[in-house]
Backbone and ligand atoms as CSV (ligand in chain L), in Angstrom:
chain,resi,resn,atom,element,x,y,z
A,1,UNK,N,N,-13.986,-7.419,-16.337
A,1,UNK,CA,C,-12.926,-7.654,-15.356
A,1,UNK,C,C,-12.429,-6.336,-14.768
A,2,UNK,N,N,-12.071,-6.394,-13.533
A,2,UNK,CA,C,-11.469,-5.220,-12.879
A,2,UNK,C,C,-10.208,-5.679,-12.174
A,3,UNK,N,N,-9.240,-4.784,-12.088
A,3,UNK,CA,C,-8.029,-5.096,-11.316
A,3,UNK,C,C,-8.264,-4.578,-9.895
A,4,UNK,N,N,-8.287,-5.482,-8.922
A,4,UNK,CA,C,-8.724,-5.129,-7.568
A,4,UNK,C,C,-7.630,-5.392,-6.527
A,5,UNK,N,N,-7.626,-4.557,-5.507
A,5,UNK,CA,C,-6.789,-4.837,-4.338
A,5,UNK,C,C,-7.427,-4.206,-3.107
A,6,UNK,N,N,-7.048,-4.706,-1.946
A,6,UNK,CA,C,-7.605,-4.193,-0.688
A,6,UNK,C,C,-6.476,-3.482,0.050
A,7,UNK,N,N,-6.768,-2.258,0.473
A,7,UNK,CA,C,-5.673,-1.422,0.990
A,7,UNK,C,C,-6.168,-0.470,2.073
A,8,UNK,N,N,-5.202,0.105,2.766
A,8,UNK,CA,C,-5.467,1.217,3.681
A,8,UNK,C,C,-4.888,2.473,3.032
A,9,UNK,N,N,-5.733,3.436,2.686
A,9,UNK,CA,C,-5.189,4.686,2.127
A,9,UNK,C,C,-4.454,5.462,3.221
A,10,UNK,N,N,-3.378,6.123,2.852
A,10,UNK,CA,C,-2.624,6.902,3.849
A,10,UNK,C,C,-3.251,8.266,4.026
A,11,UNK,N,N,-3.180,8.776,5.247
A,11,UNK,CA,C,-3.625,10.158,5.447
A,11,UNK,C,C,-2.810,10.831,6.546
A,12,UNK,N,N,-3.116,12.085,6.770
A,12,UNK,CA,C,-2.551,12.849,7.883
A,12,UNK,C,C,-1.029,12.838,7.928
A,13,UNK,N,N,-0.524,12.675,9.145
A,13,UNK,CA,C,0.911,12.752,9.425
A,13,UNK,C,C,1.709,11.725,8.607
A,14,UNK,N,N,1.115,10.542,8.454
A,14,UNK,CA,C,1.832,9.465,7.756
A,14,UNK,C,C,1.974,9.797,6.270
A,15,UNK,N,N,0.922,10.353,5.697
A,15,UNK,CA,C,0.986,10.753,4.293
A,15,UNK,C,C,2.014,11.875,4.117
A,16,UNK,N,N,1.979,12.846,5.022
A,16,UNK,CA,C,2.931,13.968,4.923
A,16,UNK,C,C,4.362,13.464,5.036
A,17,UNK,N,N,4.566,12.489,5.927
A,17,UNK,CA,C,5.922,11.940,6.105
A,17,UNK,C,C,6.366,11.220,4.825
A,18,UNK,N,N,5.469,10.452,4.223
A,18,UNK,CA,C,5.824,9.717,2.990
A,18,UNK,C,C,6.167,10.713,1.882
A,19,UNK,N,N,5.408,11.792,1.809
A,19,UNK,CA,C,5.679,12.803,0.769
A,19,UNK,C,C,7.022,13.491,1.033
A,20,UNK,N,N,7.341,13.665,2.311
A,20,UNK,CA,C,8.620,14.335,2.616
A,20,UNK,C,C,9.791,13.428,2.233
A,21,UNK,N,N,9.650,12.117,2.417
A,21,UNK,CA,C,10.730,11.209,2.008
A,21,UNK,C,C,10.838,11.209,0.479
A,22,UNK,N,N,9.719,11.246,-0.190
A,22,UNK,CA,C,9.765,11.342,-1.666
A,22,UNK,C,C,10.520,12.598,-2.099
A,23,UNK,N,N,10.255,13.705,-1.412
A,23,UNK,CA,C,10.939,14.966,-1.779
A,23,UNK,C,C,12.447,14.804,-1.606
A,24,UNK,N,N,12.846,14.067,-0.556
A,24,UNK,CA,C,14.293,13.821,-0.343
A,24,UNK,C,C,14.879,13.014,-1.506
A,25,UNK,N,N,14.127,11.998,-1.956
A,25,UNK,CA,C,14.586,11.215,-3.115
A,25,UNK,C,C,14.782,12.136,-4.309
A,26,UNK,N,N,13.783,12.951,-4.529
A,26,UNK,CA,C,13.805,13.838,-5.685
A,26,UNK,C,C,14.974,14.826,-5.582
A,27,UNK,N,N,15.186,15.341,-4.351
A,27,UNK,CA,C,16.271,16.306,-4.121
A,27,UNK,C,C,17.631,15.674,-4.425
A,28,UNK,N,N,17.713,14.348,-4.234
A,28,UNK,CA,C,18.980,13.649,-4.496
A,28,UNK,C,C,19.075,13.179,-5.940
A,29,UNK,N,N,18.151,13.637,-6.756
A,29,UNK,CA,C,18.237,13.376,-8.199
A,29,UNK,C,C,17.688,12.029,-8.642
A,30,UNK,N,N,16.902,11.383,-7.776
A,30,UNK,CA,C,16.348,10.073,-8.145
A,30,UNK,C,C,15.177,10.292,-9.103
A,31,UNK,N,N,15.282,9.623,-10.260
A,31,UNK,CA,C,14.177,9.702,-11.230
A,31,UNK,C,C,13.375,8.417,-11.155
A,32,UNK,N,N,12.118,8.486,-11.580
A,32,UNK,CA,C,11.290,7.279,-11.546
A,32,UNK,C,C,9.821,7.646,-11.493
A,33,UNK,N,N,8.993,6.646,-11.292
A,33,UNK,CA,C,7.541,6.882,-11.183
A,33,UNK,C,C,7.183,7.047,-9.713
A,34,UNK,N,N,7.056,8.300,-9.320
A,34,UNK,CA,C,6.722,8.600,-7.930
A,34,UNK,C,C,5.226,8.387,-7.706
A,35,UNK,N,N,4.890,7.717,-6.628
A,35,UNK,CA,C,3.471,7.524,-6.299
A,35,UNK,C,C,2.856,8.884,-5.965
A,36,UNK,N,N,1.780,9.272,-6.662
A,36,UNK,CA,C,1.164,10.561,-6.309
A,36,UNK,C,C,0.487,10.480,-4.933
A,37,UNK,N,N,0.355,11.639,-4.285
A,37,UNK,CA,C,-0.190,11.675,-2.912
A,37,UNK,C,C,-1.517,10.926,-2.821
A,38,UNK,N,N,-2.379,11.115,-3.813
A,38,UNK,CA,C,-3.721,10.512,-3.714
A,38,UNK,C,C,-3.688,8.993,-3.865
A,39,UNK,N,N,-2.551,8.448,-4.320
A,39,UNK,CA,C,-2.449,6.990,-4.500
A,39,UNK,C,C,-1.693,6.298,-3.361
A,40,UNK,N,N,-1.198,7.061,-2.389
A,40,UNK,CA,C,-0.384,6.443,-1.331
A,40,UNK,C,C,-1.241,5.502,-0.493
A,41,UNK,N,N,-0.777,4.278,-0.346
A,41,UNK,CA,C,-1.576,3.272,0.360
A,41,UNK,C,C,-0.703,2.139,0.865
A,42,UNK,N,N,-1.319,1.317,1.691
A,42,UNK,CA,C,-0.704,0.072,2.172
A,42,UNK,C,C,-1.590,-1.070,1.677
A,43,UNK,N,N,-1.044,-1.926,0.814
A,43,UNK,CA,C,-1.852,-3.036,0.284
A,43,UNK,C,C,-1.893,-4.186,1.289
A,44,UNK,N,N,-3.095,-4.705,1.506
A,44,UNK,CA,C,-3.293,-5.830,2.431
A,44,UNK,C,C,-3.496,-7.137,1.663
A,45,UNK,N,N,-4.139,-7.029,0.494
A,45,UNK,CA,C,-4.348,-8.220,-0.343
A,45,UNK,C,C,-4.497,-7.763,-1.782
A,46,UNK,N,N,-3.774,-8.423,-2.675
A,46,UNK,CA,C,-3.864,-8.090,-4.100
A,46,UNK,C,C,-4.666,-9.198,-4.789
A,47,UNK,N,N,-5.785,-8.810,-5.360
A,47,UNK,CA,C,-6.686,-9.778,-6.004
A,47,UNK,C,C,-6.382,-9.875,-7.497
A,48,UNK,N,N,-6.129,-8.734,-8.106
A,48,UNK,CA,C,-5.870,-8.739,-9.549
A,48,UNK,C,C,-7.182,-8.782,-10.321
A,49,UNK,N,N,-7.128,-9.299,-11.540
A,49,UNK,CA,C,-8.304,-9.265,-12.416
A,49,UNK,C,C,-9.405,-10.167,-11.859
A,50,UNK,N,N,-10.562,-9.565,-11.632
A,50,UNK,CA,C,-11.691,-10.317,-11.062
A,50,UNK,C,C,-12.975,-9.600,-11.467
A,51,UNK,N,N,-14.032,-10.350,-11.852
A,51,UNK,CA,C,-15.211,-9.670,-12.402
A,51,UNK,C,C,-16.235,-9.212,-11.364
A,52,UNK,N,N,-16.159,-9.711,-10.109
A,52,UNK,CA,C,-17.259,-9.485,-9.169
A,52,UNK,C,C,-16.821,-8.755,-7.894
A,53,UNK,N,N,-16.694,-7.432,-7.935
A,53,UNK,CA,C,-16.287,-6.712,-6.712
A,53,UNK,C,C,-17.272,-6.923,-5.564
A,54,UNK,N,N,-18.563,-7.163,-5.907
A,54,UNK,CA,C,-19.569,-7.369,-4.846
A,54,UNK,C,C,-19.211,-8.577,-3.978
A,55,UNK,N,N,-18.672,-9.624,-4.610
A,55,UNK,CA,C,-18.259,-10.814,-3.844
A,55,UNK,C,C,-17.161,-10.446,-2.849
A,56,UNK,N,N,-16.277,-9.575,-3.297
A,56,UNK,CA,C,-15.148,-9.193,-2.431
A,56,UNK,C,C,-15.677,-8.364,-1.256
A,57,UNK,N,N,-16.597,-7.430,-1.555
A,57,UNK,CA,C,-17.155,-6.594,-0.481
A,57,UNK,C,C,-17.866,-7.463,0.552
A,58,UNK,N,N,-18.553,-8.480,0.065
A,58,UNK,CA,C,-19.270,-9.394,0.956
A,58,UNK,C,C,-18.277,-10.139,1.864
A,59,UNK,N,N,-17.207,-10.615,1.265
A,59,UNK,CA,C,-16.189,-11.318,2.063
A,59,UNK,C,C,-15.583,-10.354,3.085
A,60,UNK,N,N,-15.327,-9.101,2.681
A,60,UNK,CA,C,-14.748,-8.110,3.600
A,60,UNK,C,C,-15.714,-7.809,4.753
A,61,UNK,N,N,-17.027,-7.781,4.439
A,61,UNK,CA,C,-18.028,-7.481,5.472
A,61,UNK,C,C,-17.987,-8.492,6.609
A,62,UNK,N,N,-17.568,-9.708,6.302
A,62,UNK,CA,C,-17.533,-10.762,7.318
A,62,UNK,C,C,-16.301,-10.694,8.211
A,63,UNK,N,N,-15.424,-9.731,7.969
A,63,UNK,CA,C,-14.182,-9.647,8.749
A,63,UNK,C,C,-14.082,-8.246,9.367
A,64,UNK,N,N,-14.474,-8.105,10.625
A,64,UNK,CA,C,-14.430,-6.767,11.242
A,64,UNK,C,C,-12.996,-6.225,11.260
A,65,UNK,N,N,-12.881,-4.957,10.956
A,65,UNK,CA,C,-11.554,-4.326,10.948
A,65,UNK,C,C,-11.258,-3.805,12.348
A,66,UNK,N,N,-10.145,-4.241,12.953
A,66,UNK,CA,C,-9.803,-3.713,14.278
A,66,UNK,C,C,-9.036,-2.415,14.058
A,67,UNK,N,N,-9.493,-1.292,14.542
A,67,UNK,CA,C,-8.705,-0.078,14.316
A,67,UNK,C,C,-7.261,-0.325,14.751
A,68,UNK,N,N,-6.313,0.080,13.925
A,68,UNK,CA,C,-4.908,-0.212,14.225
A,68,UNK,C,C,-4.071,1.070,14.178
A,69,UNK,N,N,-3.032,1.078,15.000
A,69,UNK,CA,C,-2.093,2.208,14.997
A,69,UNK,C,C,-0.905,1.793,14.127
A,70,UNK,N,N,-0.708,2.500,13.041
A,70,UNK,CA,C,0.405,2.203,12.130
A,70,UNK,C,C,1.528,3.193,12.407
A,71,UNK,N,N,2.759,2.707,12.288
A,71,UNK,CA,C,3.924,3.591,12.500
A,71,UNK,C,C,4.956,3.292,11.444
A,72,UNK,N,N,5.524,4.328,10.871
A,72,UNK,CA,C,6.567,4.122,9.863
A,72,UNK,C,C,7.813,3.558,10.517
A,73,UNK,N,N,8.484,2.690,9.757
A,73,UNK,CA,C,9.773,2.197,10.245
A,73,UNK,C,C,10.600,1.708,9.063
A,74,UNK,N,N,11.612,2.484,8.759
A,74,UNK,CA,C,12.601,2.029,7.774
A,74,UNK,C,C,12.212,2.291,6.332
A,75,UNK,N,N,13.243,2.174,5.522
A,75,UNK,CA,C,13.138,2.442,4.093
A,75,UNK,C,C,13.836,1.276,3.403
A,76,UNK,N,N,13.279,0.803,2.314
A,76,UNK,CA,C,13.924,-0.330,1.650
A,76,UNK,C,C,13.569,-0.383,0.182
A,77,UNK,N,N,14.078,-1.396,-0.491
A,77,UNK,CA,C,13.834,-1.514,-1.933
A,77,UNK,C,C,13.611,-2.970,-2.299
A,78,UNK,N,N,12.671,-3.196,-3.237
A,78,UNK,CA,C,12.584,-4.467,-3.947
A,78,UNK,C,C,13.107,-4.128,-5.337
A,79,UNK,N,N,14.344,-4.425,-5.618
A,79,UNK,CA,C,14.886,-4.032,-6.924
A,79,UNK,C,C,14.863,-2.525,-7.075
A,80,UNK,N,N,14.184,-2.021,-8.105
A,80,UNK,CA,C,14.156,-0.565,-8.326
A,80,UNK,C,C,12.877,0.081,-7.776
A,81,UNK,N,N,12.186,-0.661,-6.912
A,81,UNK,CA,C,10.990,-0.099,-6.262
A,81,UNK,C,C,11.357,0.221,-4.812
A,82,UNK,N,N,11.215,1.490,-4.439
A,82,UNK,CA,C,11.576,1.920,-3.080
A,82,UNK,C,C,10.324,2.102,-2.250
A,83,UNK,N,N,10.418,1.666,-1.002
A,83,UNK,CA,C,9.242,1.695,-0.131
A,83,UNK,C,C,9.612,2.126,1.286
A,84,UNK,N,N,8.557,2.515,2.011
A,84,UNK,CA,C,8.657,2.762,3.441
A,84,UNK,C,C,8.083,1.553,4.159
A,85,UNK,N,N,8.758,1.121,5.213
A,85,UNK,CA,C,8.249,-0.005,5.981
A,85,UNK,C,C,7.414,0.467,7.165
A,86,UNK,N,N,6.840,-0.508,7.857
A,86,UNK,CA,C,6.009,-0.214,9.016
A,86,UNK,C,C,6.483,-1.019,10.202
A,87,UNK,N,N,6.245,-0.464,11.383
A,87,UNK,CA,C,6.509,-1.242,12.594
A,87,UNK,C,C,5.570,-2.433,12.628
A,88,UNK,N,N,6.052,-3.527,13.179
A,88,UNK,CA,C,5.229,-4.722,13.249
A,88,UNK,C,C,3.945,-4.431,14.039
A,89,UNK,N,N,2.827,-4.916,13.517
A,89,UNK,CA,C,1.541,-4.657,14.169
A,89,UNK,C,C,0.742,-5.956,14.134
A,90,UNK,N,N,0.656,-6.602,15.304
A,90,UNK,CA,C,0.011,-7.922,15.330
A,90,UNK,C,C,-1.474,-7.830,14.993
A,91,UNK,N,N,-2.112,-6.726,15.402
A,91,UNK,CA,C,-3.546,-6.588,15.111
A,91,UNK,C,C,-3.763,-6.530,13.597
A,92,UNK,N,N,-2.870,-5.833,12.909
A,92,UNK,CA,C,-3.008,-5.735,11.450
A,92,UNK,C,C,-2.707,-7.100,10.800
A,93,UNK,N,N,-1.680,-7.743,11.290
A,93,UNK,CA,C,-1.344,-9.063,10.724
A,93,UNK,C,C,-2.507,-10.036,10.903
A,94,UNK,N,N,-3.152,-9.968,12.081
A,94,UNK,CA,C,-4.306,-10.846,12.345
A,94,UNK,C,C,-5.432,-10.537,11.381
A,95,UNK,N,N,-5.679,-9.247,11.170
A,95,UNK,CA,C,-6.745,-8.869,10.229
A,95,UNK,C,C,-6.438,-9.394,8.829
A,96,UNK,N,N,-5.214,-9.224,8.403
A,96,UNK,CA,C,-4.841,-9.660,7.045
A,96,UNK,C,C,-5.014,-11.175,6.916
A,97,UNK,N,N,-4.651,-11.885,7.973
A,97,UNK,CA,C,-4.823,-13.347,7.953
A,97,UNK,C,C,-6.304,-13.705,7.807
A,98,UNK,N,N,-7.153,-13.050,8.608
A,98,UNK,CA,C,-8.592,-13.367,8.559
A,98,UNK,C,C,-9.193,-12.926,7.227
A,99,UNK,N,N,-8.740,-11.785,6.738
A,99,UNK,CA,C,-9.250,-11.276,5.455
A,99,UNK,C,C,-8.908,-12.260,4.338
A,100,UNK,N,N,-7.659,-12.680,4.277
A,100,UNK,CA,C,-7.229,-13.589,3.215
A,100,UNK,C,C,-7.948,-14.929,3.340
A,101,UNK,N,N,-8.188,-15.361,4.570
A,101,UNK,CA,C,-8.925,-16.611,4.784
A,101,UNK,C,C,-10.343,-16.459,4.213
A,102,UNK,N,N,-10.973,-15.306,4.492
A,102,UNK,CA,C,-12.345,-15.075,3.999
A,102,UNK,C,C,-12.362,-15.035,2.468
A,103,UNK,N,N,-11.352,-14.440,1.872
A,103,UNK,CA,C,-11.283,-14.405,0.401
A,103,UNK,C,C,-11.172,-15.835,-0.129
A,104,UNK,N,N,-10.307,-16.613,0.494
A,104,UNK,CA,C,-10.105,-17.996,0.034
A,104,UNK,C,C,-11.401,-18.793,0.178
A,105,UNK,N,N,-12.085,-18.610,1.309
A,105,UNK,CA,C,-13.349,-19.331,1.548
A,105,UNK,C,C,-14.385,-18.982,0.489
A,106,UNK,N,N,-14.334,-17.727,0.030
A,106,UNK,CA,C,-15.308,-17.260,-0.975
A,106,UNK,C,C,-14.853,-17.601,-2.398
A,107,UNK,N,N,-13.726,-18.244,-2.512
A,107,UNK,CA,C,-13.236,-18.634,-3.845
A,107,UNK,C,C,-12.688,-17.462,-4.648
A,108,UNK,N,N,-12.289,-16.389,-3.935
A,108,UNK,CA,C,-11.740,-15.207,-4.622
A,108,UNK,C,C,-10.219,-15.361,-4.685
A,109,UNK,N,N,-9.644,-15.294,-5.870
A,109,UNK,CA,C,-8.194,-15.484,-5.961
A,109,UNK,C,C,-7.459,-14.253,-5.443
A,110,UNK,N,N,-6.291,-14.465,-4.864
A,110,UNK,CA,C,-5.466,-13.330,-4.440
A,110,UNK,C,C,-4.024,-13.790,-4.405
A,111,UNK,N,N,-3.128,-12.842,-4.405
A,111,UNK,CA,C,-1.712,-13.187,-4.363
A,111,UNK,C,C,-1.373,-13.717,-2.967
A,112,UNK,N,N,-0.810,-14.904,-2.918
A,112,UNK,CA,C,-0.610,-15.597,-1.632
A,112,UNK,C,C,0.747,-15.353,-1.014
A,113,UNK,N,N,1.524,-14.468,-1.657
A,113,UNK,CA,C,2.840,-14.174,-1.053
A,113,UNK,C,C,2.634,-13.669,0.380
A,114,UNK,N,N,3.613,-13.942,1.214
A,114,UNK,CA,C,3.544,-13.498,2.603
A,114,UNK,C,C,3.285,-11.985,2.669
A,115,UNK,N,N,2.480,-11.566,3.642
A,115,UNK,CA,C,2.192,-10.143,3.812
A,115,UNK,C,C,3.481,-9.420,4.200
A,116,UNK,N,N,3.847,-8.472,3.372
A,116,UNK,CA,C,5.093,-7.753,3.594
A,116,UNK,C,C,4.751,-6.257,3.518
A,117,UNK,N,N,4.281,-5.701,4.671
A,117,UNK,CA,C,3.703,-4.359,4.633
A,117,UNK,C,C,4.686,-3.298,4.147
A,118,UNK,N,N,4.312,-2.580,3.119
A,118,UNK,CA,C,5.168,-1.507,2.602
A,118,UNK,C,C,4.322,-0.473,1.873
A,119,UNK,N,N,4.885,0.718,1.823
A,119,UNK,CA,C,4.234,1.833,1.125
A,119,UNK,C,C,5.155,2.223,-0.017
A,120,UNK,N,N,4.704,1.991,-1.225
A,120,UNK,CA,C,5.574,2.249,-2.378
A,120,UNK,C,C,5.700,3.748,-2.611
A,121,UNK,N,N,6.954,4.209,-2.646
A,121,UNK,CA,C,7.224,5.635,-2.862
A,121,UNK,C,C,7.554,5.929,-4.310
A,122,UNK,N,N,8.389,5.054,-4.909
A,122,UNK,CA,C,8.827,5.304,-6.289
A,122,UNK,C,C,9.130,3.961,-6.956
A,123,UNK,N,N,8.632,3.831,-8.185
A,123,UNK,CA,C,8.887,2.626,-8.985
A,123,UNK,C,C,9.872,2.972,-10.086
A,124,UNK,N,N,10.551,1.984,-10.564
A,124,UNK,CA,C,11.556,2.148,-11.632
A,124,UNK,C,C,12.495,3.311,-11.296
A,125,UNK,N,N,12.986,3.283,-10.076
A,125,UNK,CA,C,13.865,4.370,-9.619
A,125,UNK,C,C,15.232,4.259,-10.282
A,126,UNK,N,N,15.728,5.375,-10.729
A,126,UNK,CA,C,17.096,5.449,-11.272
A,126,UNK,C,C,17.868,6.396,-10.375
A,127,UNK,N,N,18.878,5.825,-9.714
A,127,UNK,CA,C,19.678,6.634,-8.787
A,127,UNK,C,C,20.886,7.188,-9.528
A,128,UNK,N,N,21.166,8.467,-9.391
A,128,UNK,CA,C,22.382,9.002,-9.998
A,128,UNK,C,C,23.602,8.313,-9.398
A,129,UNK,N,N,24.665,8.237,-10.169
A,129,UNK,CA,C,25.892,7.608,-9.653
A,129,UNK,C,C,26.271,8.277,-8.334
A,130,UNK,N,N,26.623,7.471,-7.384
A,130,UNK,CA,C,27.076,7.913,-6.061
A,130,UNK,C,C,25.970,8.610,-5.232
A,131,UNK,N,N,24.728,8.519,-5.690
A,131,UNK,CA,C,23.657,9.124,-4.888
A,131,UNK,C,C,23.487,8.308,-3.614
A,132,UNK,N,N,23.239,9.002,-2.526
A,132,UNK,CA,C,22.974,8.288,-1.279
A,132,UNK,C,C,21.481,8.358,-0.998
A,133,UNK,N,N,20.942,7.218,-0.659
A,133,UNK,CA,C,19.529,7.241,-0.246
A,133,UNK,C,C,19.437,6.891,1.239
A,134,UNK,N,N,20.478,7.287,1.954
A,134,UNK,CA,C,20.382,7.149,3.402
A,134,UNK,C,C,19.542,8.302,3.915
A,135,UNK,N,N,18.269,8.067,3.941
A,135,UNK,CA,C,17.323,9.124,4.290
A,135,UNK,C,C,16.668,8.737,5.613
A,136,UNK,N,N,16.655,9.702,6.528
A,136,UNK,CA,C,16.028,9.422,7.825
A,136,UNK,C,C,14.515,9.382,7.630
A,137,UNK,N,N,13.901,8.340,8.122
A,137,UNK,CA,C,12.442,8.230,8.008
A,137,UNK,C,C,11.826,8.955,9.212
A,138,UNK,N,N,10.950,9.933,8.941
A,138,UNK,CA,C,10.367,10.668,10.064
A,138,UNK,C,C,9.547,9.744,10.956
A,139,UNK,N,N,9.469,10.115,12.249
A,139,UNK,CA,C,8.579,9.362,13.149
A,139,UNK,C,C,7.174,9.803,12.838
A,140,UNK,N,N,6.388,8.912,12.303
A,140,UNK,CA,C,5.022,9.305,11.954
A,140,UNK,C,C,4.128,8.084,12.014
A,141,UNK,N,N,2.878,8.340,12.286
A,141,UNK,CA,C,1.929,7.232,12.361
A,141,UNK,C,C,0.545,7.678,11.967
A,142,UNK,N,N,-0.354,6.734,11.927
A,142,UNK,CA,C,-1.768,7.050,11.702
A,142,UNK,C,C,-2.622,5.947,12.303
A,143,UNK,N,N,-3.830,6.318,12.622
A,143,UNK,CA,C,-4.776,5.317,13.096
A,143,UNK,C,C,-5.628,4.936,11.890
A,144,UNK,N,N,-5.624,3.663,11.551
A,144,UNK,CA,C,-6.420,3.197,10.412
A,144,UNK,C,C,-7.728,2.642,10.948
A,145,UNK,N,N,-8.799,3.085,10.337
A,145,UNK,CA,C,-10.129,2.681,10.822
A,145,UNK,C,C,-10.784,1.652,9.914
A,146,UNK,N,N,-10.253,1.524,8.677
A,146,UNK,CA,C,-10.906,0.576,7.757
A,146,UNK,C,C,-9.996,0.237,6.606
A,147,UNK,N,N,-10.335,-0.871,5.996
A,147,UNK,CA,C,-9.664,-1.280,4.759
A,147,UNK,C,C,-10.637,-1.011,3.616
A,148,UNK,N,N,-10.102,-0.692,2.461
A,148,UNK,CA,C,-10.930,-0.261,1.333
A,148,UNK,C,C,-10.634,-1.148,0.121
A,149,UNK,N,N,-11.707,-1.553,-0.558
A,149,UNK,CA,C,-11.519,-2.266,-1.827
A,149,UNK,C,C,-11.241,-1.221,-2.903
A,150,UNK,N,N,-10.156,-1.403,-3.630
A,150,UNK,CA,C,-9.759,-0.426,-4.643
A,150,UNK,C,C,-9.747,-1.074,-6.019
A,151,UNK,N,N,-10.150,-0.293,-6.975
A,151,UNK,CA,C,-10.027,-0.689,-8.367
A,151,UNK,C,C,-8.835,0.068,-8.937
A,152,UNK,N,N,-8.020,-0.599,-9.719
A,152,UNK,CA,C,-6.826,0.026,-10.279
A,152,UNK,C,C,-6.932,0.042,-11.804
A,153,UNK,N,N,-6.833,1.231,-12.373
A,153,UNK,CA,C,-6.893,1.372,-13.834
A,153,UNK,C,C,-5.703,2.172,-14.311
A,154,UNK,N,N,-5.272,1.839,-15.499
A,154,UNK,CA,C,-4.169,2.571,-16.095
A,154,UNK,C,C,-4.742,3.836,-16.741
A,155,UNK,N,N,-4.389,5.010,-16.209
A,155,UNK,CA,C,-4.861,6.272,-16.789
A,155,UNK,C,C,-3.813,6.826,-17.735
A,156,UNK,N,N,-4.137,7.966,-18.361
A,156,UNK,CA,C,-3.174,8.563,-19.314
A,156,UNK,C,C,-1.908,9.006,-18.605
A,157,UNK,N,N,-2.101,9.520,-17.366
A,157,UNK,CA,C,-0.948,10.070,-16.652
A,157,UNK,C,C,-0.516,9.188,-15.487
A,158,UNK,N,N,-0.877,7.915,-15.517
A,158,UNK,CA,C,-0.480,7.018,-14.412
A,158,UNK,C,C,-1.668,6.214,-13.934
A,159,UNK,N,N,-1.436,5.501,-12.836
A,159,UNK,CA,C,-2.489,4.631,-12.339
A,159,UNK,C,C,-3.559,5.452,-11.623
A,160,UNK,N,N,-4.813,5.011,-11.805
A,160,UNK,CA,C,-5.926,5.652,-11.093
A,160,UNK,C,C,-6.540,4.598,-10.179
A,161,UNK,N,N,-6.584,4.909,-8.895
A,161,UNK,CA,C,-7.207,3.992,-7.937
A,161,UNK,C,C,-8.573,4.565,-7.552
A,162,UNK,N,N,-9.591,3.719,-7.596
A,162,UNK,CA,C,-10.937,4.173,-7.247
A,162,UNK,C,C,-11.503,3.273,-6.146
A,163,UNK,N,N,-11.891,3.878,-5.005
A,163,UNK,CA,C,-12.488,3.055,-3.947
A,163,UNK,C,C,-13.839,2.501,-4.402
A,164,UNK,N,N,-14.148,1.285,-4.003
A,164,UNK,CA,C,-15.421,0.655,-4.352
A,164,UNK,C,C,-16.152,0.356,-3.043
A,165,UNK,N,N,-17.462,0.627,-3.032
A,165,UNK,CA,C,-18.283,0.244,-1.884
A,165,UNK,C,C,-18.360,1.332,-0.834
L,1,NAP,P1,P,-1.312,-2.247,-9.385
L,1,NAP,O1,O,-0.316,-3.097,-10.095
L,1,NAP,O2,O,-2.749,-2.389,-9.746
L,1,NAP,O3,O,-1.080,-2.544,-7.825
L,1,NAP,C1,C,-1.900,-2.030,-6.826
L,1,NAP,C2,C,-1.341,-2.456,-5.493
L,1,NAP,O4,O,-1.270,-3.867,-5.438
L,1,NAP,C3,C,0.081,-1.977,-5.231
L,1,NAP,O5,O,0.207,-1.727,-3.853
L,1,NAP,C4,C,0.942,-3.138,-5.569
L,1,NAP,O6,O,2.076,-3.276,-4.758
L,1,NAP,C5,C,0.041,-4.296,-5.214
L,1,NAP,N1,N,0.335,-5.447,-6.088
L,1,NAP,C6,C,0.361,-5.468,-7.442
L,1,NAP,N2,N,0.611,-6.705,-7.887
L,1,NAP,C7,C,0.783,-7.476,-6.791
L,1,NAP,C8,C,1.074,-8.835,-6.604
L,1,NAP,N3,N,1.238,-9.682,-7.617
L,1,NAP,N4,N,1.184,-9.301,-5.338
L,1,NAP,C9,C,1.033,-8.492,-4.290
L,1,NAP,N5,N,0.733,-7.171,-4.395
L,1,NAP,C10,C,0.621,-6.674,-5.639
L,1,NAP,O7,O,-1.007,-0.741,-9.516
L,1,NAP,P2,P,0.412,-0.044,-9.399
L,1,NAP,O8,O,1.201,-0.827,-8.411
L,1,NAP,O9,O,0.174,1.395,-9.175
L,1,NAP,O10,O,1.009,-0.235,-10.842
L,1,NAP,C11,C,2.258,-0.851,-10.953
L,1,NAP,C12,C,2.504,-1.312,-12.331
L,1,NAP,O11,O,1.483,-2.249,-12.742
L,1,NAP,C13,C,2.522,-0.216,-13.326
L,1,NAP,O12,O,3.797,-0.196,-13.921
L,1,NAP,C14,C,1.437,-0.611,-14.334
L,1,NAP,O13,O,1.837,-0.290,-15.620
L,1,NAP,C15,C,1.319,-2.086,-14.145
L,1,NAP,N6,N,0.058,-2.673,-14.609
L,1,NAP,C16,C,-1.156,-2.077,-14.343
L,1,NAP,C17,C,-2.320,-2.632,-14.857
L,1,NAP,C18,C,-3.674,-2.001,-14.617
L,1,NAP,O14,O,-4.537,-2.092,-15.490
L,1,NAP,N7,N,-3.921,-1.368,-13.472
L,1,NAP,C19,C,-2.248,-3.801,-15.557
L,1,NAP,C20,C,-1.003,-4.403,-15.769
L,1,NAP,C21,C,0.132,-3.814,-15.286
L,1,NAP,P3,P,3.407,-2.458,-4.985
L,1,NAP,O15,O,3.108,-1.085,-4.507
L,1,NAP,O16,O,4.410,-3.183,-4.189
L,1,NAP,O17,O,3.666,-2.484,-6.471
């Protein structure tokens, strides 16, 4: 079994912007599990434990990726997990819909929660009393050319994501 998810890895200006917001969190004394630069990504579909990555690659091959322009927009939290949001992108939403449909057609299980695009910056965040996380999100974007199947493993020093295919 492998723990699998399909994602867009961050790069360039968008990655630098995400790292700069993390530095602001850190400067304000926020402790937690900060996503390392090499792990920064946008998840499109979470498959979880599944034994056949080849099946997933095959399903992905049937869904052409439309190059999309991503733009950061806003900062938010799910409980103690803080994330950066993205501007709405219909081309990306369409791709995610077709991708998830292809996974379902192939009998590949995935988390069916509504697509809620976010880039996780820090998990299990502990904010110092009276800390403000009113942090301006830099204007930054990137052009995404492809989605990548990732394997997720628990390493000694945190999660290790490995691209497959
Ligand atoms: P991960 O759980 O493998 O998640 C990889 C990506 O998939 C992340 O973007 C995550 O979103 C997303 N995701 C995870 N579960 C999801 C779900 N049910 N529905 C939709 N999206 C989902 O790796 P991680 O996020 O780096 O690790 C987070 C925690 O999972 C860690 O505390 C780790 O201990 C725990 N965990 C890992 C393993 C493993 O073997 N890899 C097994 C069990 C538990 P978010 O960024 O929003 O989290």
